[in-house]
C-alpha beads as a LAMMPS data file, in Angstrom:
LAMMPS data file: protein, C-alpha beads

221 atoms
220 bonds

1 atom types
1 bond types

-500.0 500.0 xlo xhi
-500.0 500.0 ylo yhi
-500.0 500.0 zlo zhi

Masses

1 110.0

Atoms # bond

1 1 1 9.202 78.195 78.611
2 1 1 12.171 77.710 76.285
3 1 1 15.083 75.852 77.877
4 1 1 18.344 77.775 78.138
5 1 1 21.320 76.169 76.422
6 1 1 24.135 74.946 78.700
7 1 1 26.496 77.010 76.539
8 1 1 24.449 80.142 77.190
9 1 1 24.408 79.413 80.922
10 1 1 28.176 78.925 80.976
11 1 1 28.778 82.139 79.038
12 1 1 26.521 84.100 81.384
13 1 1 28.500 82.862 84.407
14 1 1 32.069 82.820 83.137
15 1 1 34.513 85.725 83.314
16 1 1 35.080 88.312 80.615
17 1 1 38.207 86.616 79.275
18 1 1 36.525 83.321 78.396
19 1 1 33.385 85.059 77.162
20 1 1 35.496 87.177 74.823
21 1 1 37.541 84.184 73.633
22 1 1 34.412 82.184 72.830
23 1 1 32.544 85.025 71.133
24 1 1 35.539 86.340 69.185
25 1 1 36.404 82.853 67.905
26 1 1 32.830 82.062 66.878
27 1 1 32.439 85.410 65.091
28 1 1 35.837 85.110 63.374
29 1 1 35.172 81.583 62.117
30 1 1 31.609 82.390 61.070
31 1 1 32.628 85.375 58.981
32 1 1 35.517 83.424 57.459
33 1 1 32.981 80.888 56.197
34 1 1 30.672 83.650 54.982
35 1 1 33.514 85.371 53.135
36 1 1 34.160 82.149 51.227
37 1 1 30.681 82.506 49.717
38 1 1 31.816 85.767 48.194
39 1 1 35.497 85.621 47.282
40 1 1 36.571 82.157 46.098
41 1 1 36.007 83.098 42.442
42 1 1 38.895 85.564 42.743
43 1 1 41.432 82.785 42.224
44 1 1 39.983 81.831 38.814
45 1 1 40.924 83.622 35.578
46 1 1 37.927 82.907 33.306
47 1 1 40.211 83.254 30.289
48 1 1 38.765 83.499 26.787
49 1 1 35.508 84.875 28.195
50 1 1 34.933 88.437 27.013
51 1 1 31.681 90.407 27.150
52 1 1 31.375 93.687 25.209
53 1 1 35.141 93.850 24.929
54 1 1 35.676 93.527 28.688
55 1 1 37.039 90.476 30.498
56 1 1 34.330 88.312 32.015
57 1 1 35.968 88.402 35.448
58 1 1 35.869 92.204 35.455
59 1 1 32.126 92.040 34.822
60 1 1 31.802 89.548 37.680
61 1 1 33.465 91.951 40.096
62 1 1 31.318 94.856 38.869
63 1 1 28.003 92.990 39.182
64 1 1 28.865 91.663 42.631
65 1 1 30.026 95.090 43.792
66 1 1 26.806 96.740 42.598
67 1 1 24.774 94.247 44.619
68 1 1 27.056 94.695 47.613
69 1 1 26.795 98.492 47.504
70 1 1 23.021 98.453 47.110
71 1 1 22.693 96.121 50.071
72 1 1 24.371 98.685 52.320
73 1 1 21.456 101.062 51.729
74 1 1 18.883 98.290 52.173
75 1 1 20.678 97.238 55.347
76 1 1 20.023 100.629 56.944
77 1 1 16.415 99.483 57.296
78 1 1 16.732 95.695 57.450
79 1 1 19.629 95.372 59.894
80 1 1 18.513 98.207 62.185
81 1 1 15.009 96.735 62.516
82 1 1 16.190 93.156 63.059
83 1 1 15.434 91.844 66.536
84 1 1 17.772 89.576 68.490
85 1 1 15.450 86.609 68.057
86 1 1 15.568 86.894 64.258
87 1 1 19.279 87.579 63.781
88 1 1 20.377 83.971 63.170
89 1 1 17.470 83.386 60.785
90 1 1 18.373 86.573 58.936
91 1 1 21.986 85.475 58.507
92 1 1 20.890 82.014 57.387
93 1 1 18.535 83.492 54.791
94 1 1 21.203 85.837 53.420
95 1 1 23.906 83.180 53.088
96 1 1 21.433 80.731 51.542
97 1 1 20.523 83.244 48.833
98 1 1 24.212 83.975 48.239
99 1 1 25.043 80.277 48.026
100 1 1 22.212 79.465 45.634
101 1 1 23.295 82.322 43.388
102 1 1 26.499 80.393 42.667
103 1 1 24.478 77.325 41.704
104 1 1 22.463 79.328 39.190
105 1 1 25.674 80.999 38.026
106 1 1 27.093 77.580 37.149
107 1 1 23.898 76.372 35.463
108 1 1 23.262 79.477 33.354
109 1 1 25.311 80.134 30.184
110 1 1 27.493 83.215 29.892
111 1 1 26.995 86.155 29.846
112 1 1 23.514 85.751 31.317
113 1 1 24.911 84.234 34.501
114 1 1 26.459 87.569 35.462
115 1 1 23.177 88.662 37.031
116 1 1 23.703 86.051 39.741
117 1 1 26.826 87.883 40.904
118 1 1 24.497 90.778 41.718
119 1 1 22.283 88.436 43.741
120 1 1 25.370 87.070 45.473
121 1 1 26.580 90.482 46.606
122 1 1 23.137 91.812 47.529
123 1 1 22.508 89.622 50.607
124 1 1 26.145 89.360 51.692
125 1 1 26.425 93.120 52.098
126 1 1 23.999 92.950 55.023
127 1 1 25.561 90.000 56.818
128 1 1 28.388 91.910 58.492
129 1 1 25.900 94.142 60.295
130 1 1 23.896 91.121 61.400
131 1 1 26.969 89.346 62.763
132 1 1 28.198 92.503 64.482
133 1 1 24.796 92.746 66.153
134 1 1 25.888 89.872 68.391
135 1 1 28.973 91.812 69.489
136 1 1 27.753 95.380 69.970
137 1 1 26.502 96.888 73.199
138 1 1 28.991 94.980 75.386
139 1 1 31.880 96.208 77.508
140 1 1 34.272 94.158 75.352
141 1 1 32.808 95.272 72.014
142 1 1 36.095 96.821 70.825
143 1 1 37.968 93.536 71.289
144 1 1 35.184 91.493 69.726
145 1 1 34.855 93.902 66.816
146 1 1 38.600 93.740 66.196
147 1 1 38.423 89.958 65.849
148 1 1 35.673 90.334 63.279
149 1 1 37.694 92.910 61.358
150 1 1 40.788 90.687 61.342
151 1 1 38.716 87.992 59.651
152 1 1 38.609 90.206 56.534
153 1 1 42.392 89.929 56.189
154 1 1 42.570 86.200 56.830
155 1 1 39.434 85.013 55.073
156 1 1 40.154 86.598 51.687
157 1 1 43.393 84.671 51.243
158 1 1 41.946 81.541 52.827
159 1 1 38.945 81.537 50.488
160 1 1 41.162 81.895 47.431
161 1 1 43.426 79.093 48.678
162 1 1 40.463 76.741 48.986
163 1 1 39.197 77.846 45.582
164 1 1 42.599 77.078 44.076
165 1 1 42.616 73.590 45.588
166 1 1 39.166 72.926 44.157
167 1 1 40.376 73.987 40.700
168 1 1 43.400 71.703 41.051
169 1 1 41.005 68.858 41.801
170 1 1 39.570 69.287 38.302
171 1 1 36.443 71.320 39.031
172 1 1 35.645 73.929 36.367
173 1 1 35.952 77.646 37.081
174 1 1 32.199 78.069 36.799
175 1 1 31.378 75.312 39.291
176 1 1 34.224 76.023 41.711
177 1 1 32.394 78.787 43.671
178 1 1 29.373 76.557 44.317
179 1 1 31.566 73.622 45.339
180 1 1 33.206 76.019 47.805
181 1 1 29.762 76.897 49.150
182 1 1 29.070 73.208 49.739
183 1 1 32.353 72.803 51.632
184 1 1 31.875 75.843 53.850
185 1 1 28.142 75.710 54.506
186 1 1 28.126 73.072 57.256
187 1 1 30.942 74.763 59.234
188 1 1 29.093 78.051 58.700
189 1 1 25.952 76.610 60.282
190 1 1 27.945 75.267 63.229
191 1 1 29.615 78.600 63.970
192 1 1 26.323 80.457 63.510
193 1 1 24.714 78.114 66.042
194 1 1 27.584 78.701 68.471
195 1 1 27.433 82.484 68.077
196 1 1 23.671 82.454 68.569
197 1 1 24.209 80.883 71.997
198 1 1 25.817 83.959 73.524
199 1 1 23.558 85.600 76.123
200 1 1 22.163 89.113 75.646
201 1 1 24.109 92.056 77.105
202 1 1 24.113 92.154 80.890
203 1 1 22.974 95.027 83.082
204 1 1 26.643 95.987 83.429
205 1 1 27.038 96.047 79.640
206 1 1 23.991 98.282 79.300
207 1 1 25.280 100.579 82.025
208 1 1 28.594 100.999 80.199
209 1 1 27.180 101.071 76.677
210 1 1 24.052 102.290 74.937
211 1 1 21.443 99.545 74.895
212 1 1 20.965 98.215 71.366
213 1 1 17.356 97.728 70.280
214 1 1 15.564 97.447 66.912
215 1 1 14.993 100.913 65.415
216 1 1 11.827 102.136 63.747
217 1 1 11.802 104.420 60.709
218 1 1 11.201 107.458 62.918
219 1 1 14.126 106.547 65.187
220 1 1 16.471 106.110 62.209
221 1 1 15.543 109.587 60.974

Bonds

1 1 1 2
2 1 2 3
3 1 3 4
4 1 4 5
5 1 5 6
6 1 6 7
7 1 7 8
8 1 8 9
9 1 9 10
10 1 10 11
11 1 11 12
12 1 12 13
13 1 13 14
14 1 14 15
15 1 15 16
16 1 16 17
17 1 17 18
18 1 18 19
19 1 19 20
20 1 20 21
21 1 21 22
22 1 22 23
23 1 23 24
24 1 24 25
25 1 25 26
26 1 26 27
27 1 27 28
28 1 28 29
29 1 29 30
30 1 30 31
31 1 31 32
32 1 32 33
33 1 33 34
34 1 34 35
35 1 35 36
36 1 36 37
37 1 37 38
38 1 38 39
39 1 39 40
40 1 40 41
41 1 41 42
42 1 42 43
43 1 43 44
44 1 44 45
45 1 45 46
46 1 46 47
47 1 47 48
48 1 48 49
49 1 49 50
50 1 50 51
51 1 51 52
52 1 52 53
53 1 53 54
54 1 54 55
55 1 55 56
56 1 56 57
57 1 57 58
58 1 58 59
59 1 59 60
60 1 60 61
61 1 61 62
62 1 62 63
63 1 63 64
64 1 64 65
65 1 65 66
66 1 66 67
67 1 67 68
68 1 68 69
69 1 69 70
70 1 70 71
71 1 71 72
72 1 72 73
73 1 73 74
74 1 74 75
75 1 75 76
76 1 76 77
77 1 77 78
78 1 78 79
79 1 79 80
80 1 80 81
81 1 81 82
82 1 82 83
83 1 83 84
84 1 84 85
85 1 85 86
86 1 86 87
87 1 87 88
88 1 88 89
89 1 89 90
90 1 90 91
91 1 91 92
92 1 92 93
93 1 93 94
94 1 94 95
95 1 95 96
96 1 96 97
97 1 97 98
98 1 98 99
99 1 99 100
100 1 100 101
101 1 101 102
102 1 102 103
103 1 103 104
104 1 104 105
105 1 105 106
106 1 106 107
107 1 107 108
108 1 108 109
109 1 109 110
110 1 110 111
111 1 111 112
112 1 112 113
113 1 113 114
114 1 114 115
115 1 115 116
116 1 116 117
117 1 117 118
118 1 118 119
119 1 119 120
120 1 120 121
121 1 121 122
122 1 122 123
123 1 123 124
124 1 124 125
125 1 125 126
126 1 126 127
127 1 127 128
128 1 128 129
129 1 129 130
130 1 130 131
131 1 131 132
132 1 132 133
133 1 133 134
134 1 134 135
135 1 135 136
136 1 136 137
137 1 137 138
138 1 138 139
139 1 139 140
140 1 140 141
141 1 141 142
142 1 142 143
143 1 143 144
144 1 144 145
145 1 145 146
146 1 146 147
147 1 147 148
148 1 148 149
149 1 149 150
150 1 150 151
151 1 151 152
152 1 152 153
153 1 153 154
154 1 154 155
155 1 155 156
156 1 156 157
157 1 157 158
158 1 158 159
159 1 159 160
160 1 160 161
161 1 161 162
162 1 162 163
163 1 163 164
164 1 164 165
165 1 165 166
166 1 166 167
167 1 167 168
168 1 168 169
169 1 169 170
170 1 170 171
171 1 171 172
172 1 172 173
173 1 173 174
174 1 174 175
175 1 175 176
176 1 176 177
177 1 177 178
178 1 178 179
179 1 179 180
180 1 180 181
181 1 181 182
182 1 182 183
183 1 183 184
184 1 184 185
185 1 185 186
186 1 186 187
187 1 187 188
188 1 188 189
189 1 189 190
190 1 190 191
191 1 191 192
192 1 192 193
193 1 193 194
194 1 194 195
195 1 195 196
196 1 196 197
197 1 197 198
198 1 198 199
199 1 199 200
200 1 200 201
201 1 201 202
202 1 202 203
203 1 203 204
204 1 204 205
205 1 205 206
206 1 206 207
207 1 207 208
208 1 208 209
209 1 209 210
210 1 210 211
211 1 211 212
212 1 212 213
213 1 213 214
214 1 214 215
215 1 215 216
216 1 216 217
217 1 217 218
218 1 218 219
219 1 219 220
220 1 220 221
C-alpha cells in the first residue's frame, strides 16, 4: 500500500482556510512558472529578422497561437479523460515538450525554427485544464480558481522581466527563452510536487459540488 504523504495528511485534517492558502499558493506559483515557458520571448525584439515581408516576432506569435488554439480542441479529449493519478505526469510531459521546443528553436536557423513555436504552444494550451483539475469539485473552487486566474496577470509581466534580465546578462534573443526554461524548471517541479500532494475532494465537497471523474467519448457527447 502506498504511504500517504505527511503534507496530504495535514491538508486532509486542517481547516478550509489553510487548505485554500496552501492550494491557491501552489497553483499560483506553478502556473507562474509554466507561463514563463510561453511568454519570455515577448520582451525580445528580433530586429532585422523578416520573413516574407513580415517581422519575425509576428510570425513567432502566430505560430505559437496556432498551436495554442489547436491544443484547446485536443484538450477536450485529453484533459477530460485524464485521471487524477496521471495529472502530474501529464503536466510534466506537456511542460517538457514546451521547454525542449525552445532548445530546438535556438539550435535551428531562421526561419525554420518557427515551427517550434507551434510545438511550444500546442502542449501549453492543455496545461491550464490539467492544473485546474486539482482545484475543481471543491467547496472552495471559486477562491482557488480566482488565484489561478490572477496568475495570468502577474506571470506575464514577471516572465518578461526575467527575460529582460537574461538579455541584459548577454544571452542572445534566440537562446533567452531556453535559458528562462532552465531557470524556471526546478521551481516548476517543486510547485507541481506540492500541488500533487493535495488530497482528493472530500465527501462534503462531493455533496456540494458535482463529482469530477474522467469522461469517456460518449459522456462528452
